[in-house]
N, C-alpha and C positions, 0 to 999 in steps of 0.2 A: 655658298649659296643659301644654306639654311639660316645662317646668322642674318643675312640681308633680308631674307623673306620674313623672319621673325620681327625685324625692325620695321619693315613695311606694314605688317599686320598690326603691330603695336601703334604705329602712327594712325592707321585707319580707325582703330578702336578709340584712341584719344580724340580724334576729330569727330567721330560719331557721338561720343559722350558729350563733347562740347556743344554740338548742334542740339542735343536733347536736353541740355542743362543738367547733365548727370555727372557725378564724380567718376573718374577712371576706375577707382577701386570697387565700384559696384559691378564691374564686369569681369568674369573669369574666363580666360582663354584656355580651351581644351585643344591640345594638339592631337589630331586624329591621324594615327600612323598606319592604318590598315595596309597590308601587303608591302610595306616599306622595310628595307633592311635595317637591322639593329644599329648599324653605324650612323644612320641618319637620325634615329631617335636620340642617340647619344649627342649628336651635334645640336639637336634642338634643346636637349637638356643643358648643354654647355652655354647655349644662347639664352637660357633663362626659363625654359618650359619646365613646369613641375606637375602639370595636370595633363594626363594622356588618356585618350579614348580609343577603345578597340570595339570592332563590330563582332568579332568572333571569340568564343570562349578559348579555343585552342591557342589563338594568338596571344591572348592575355596570359595564359599559363606558361607559354614559352618565354614571354618577355619579362614578366615580373621578376624572376630571379636574376635576370641579366642586366637589370637597370638599378640605379641607386635606390636605397631604401626610402628616401624622402619623396619619391614620386607618388602622386595620388592617381590611382587608376579608375577609369569610368567605363562601365559596360554600356555602350550606346546602341548596340545592335539588338535585333530580335533575340530573345532568350527562350530556349526550350526548357521545359520543366525538368527534364532529365539531366540538364547541365548545371542546374542551380547549385548543387552541392560542391561543385568544383570552384566556384568563385565567391561564395558567401564567406565573409571574413577576410577576403583578399582585395576587394575593391572598395573605394571610398563611396561610390554611389552607383546604383543601377538605374539608368535613365528610361528603360524601355518596358516598364510594367504595364501590360495592356489587358490583363484579365484578373479576376479574383482567384482563379485556380493557380496562376503563376505566383501571385502574392502569397497565397496559402503555402505553396511549396517553399518560397523564400522564408516565410515565418517558421515553418517546420524545421528547416535546416538551421536557421539562426538560433532557435531555442536549443536544438540538439548540440550546436557548437558553442553555445553560451556567448553569442555576439549580438550586437544590434546592427541593423541594416537600414541605411537611408536609401529611399527610392523616389523616383519621379513617375508619375502616371503619364504614359504616352497617349497623346490625343491626335487622332487623324482629323485635324481641323478642316482640311480641304475635301474630306470625304473621298479620297482616291482609293479605288478598289485594289490597286497594287500595293498599298501601304498597310502596315500594321497600325494598331492604335485603336483606342475606344473612341466612339463618336462624341462630339461635344455635348450632345444631348444626354448621353449615358454617363458622362464623366463624373459628375457630382455624386451619383449613387455609388459608383465604383470606389471613389475616394472614401465615402462614408463606410463602406464595407471593409476596405483595407484597414481603416483606422482602428477597427476592433481587434485586429490581429496582434499577438504579442511579438515583440522584438523587431517589428517593421515600422518605419517612420516615414510617412509621406512628407517630402520636403518641397514639393511643387509639381510643375507640369513640364512636359517636353513635347515638341512636335518636329516633324520633318516636313517642311513645306515643299510644294511641287518644284520640280526642276524647271527653271525658266531662264530665258535669256535676259529678261527684264526684271530685276529684283523688286521693282516697285509693285509688280503684280502680286507679290507675296505679303505686302504690307497689311492687306486686309486680314490675312490669316494670323499674322503675329499680333495684330490688334485684338483679334477675336480671342486668342489664347490668353492674352493679358487680361482682358475683361473677365474671362472664365475664372482665372486665378483670383482676381479681386472678389468676384461673386462667391467663390468657395471660401476664401479667406474670411469673408464677412460673416460666415456661419459659425465661426469659432468652434470648429469640430475638434474634440480632444484628439491628441496625437497627430494632428495635421498642421503643417506649416506651409504657407504658400510663398516662401521667400525666394525660391528658385524658379526661374523660367529658362529652360534650356531650349533655345531656338536660334536659328541662323547658322548657315554653313558658308563655305568659301564664296559662293555666288551672291549671297544676300545678307551676310551678317551685319553690315552697316545699317541696313534698314531694320533688322531685328533689334539692334541696340537702341535705335531711335524709338522703337515701340516697347522697350522695357526688358529685353533679354538680360539675364544675369550670367548665363553661361553661353558662350558661342563655341561651336565645334568646327574647327578649321583644319582641313587636311591638305587639299591641293595648294592652298595659299601658302602653306609652310613647306610641304614636302615635294611639291610639283605633281604633275599628272600621275595618276595611279598606274602601276605596272600590273600586267596580268599575272596571275599566280602561275608559278612554275609547276 
């Protein structure tokens, strides 16, 4: 099943890139494996997945030693400051930096461990009260403040668009995040790169790719419906 799902997702990514006049290699697929058994992650790996995303720190810590060493891990869920020390140096990127205090903690831990950490600033583009993320209005200021911190490097922006039956409804938010990234990029802030746009999930990633996503986070589309935690 996983192999077929991966092939189907790959086909959709290629089609979406084609419609947008983009090269397929501009988009990185992150397999989001939350609550799924390790056997399914290994199937996805065997089917070609090398980038995996987790929402919870404990899931990351449990899975990293059980998977091949060439997997790149992404922390995509809300990150509490007291959990930072467990994942710095273990993940390729933290997608969910939504405050200066969190960035300061990441910087502190990175300096302590002698590592460099790539992060994305999470933006609540749709202004949903239930979602984490800085407002689009405050995003630039936050990026400028994080840029001053040692051993932390802003590589772009991330958003979680509203859950909707019609992916077209989220096009406006993806477009807004892309514009925000271009505006920030034009400021040429030291230690800031706007190369990464992490946006789009199973329900809307084709639209996100059409609007400039460079990372798409697909869980259900690869692993099937999420199972409740035991």
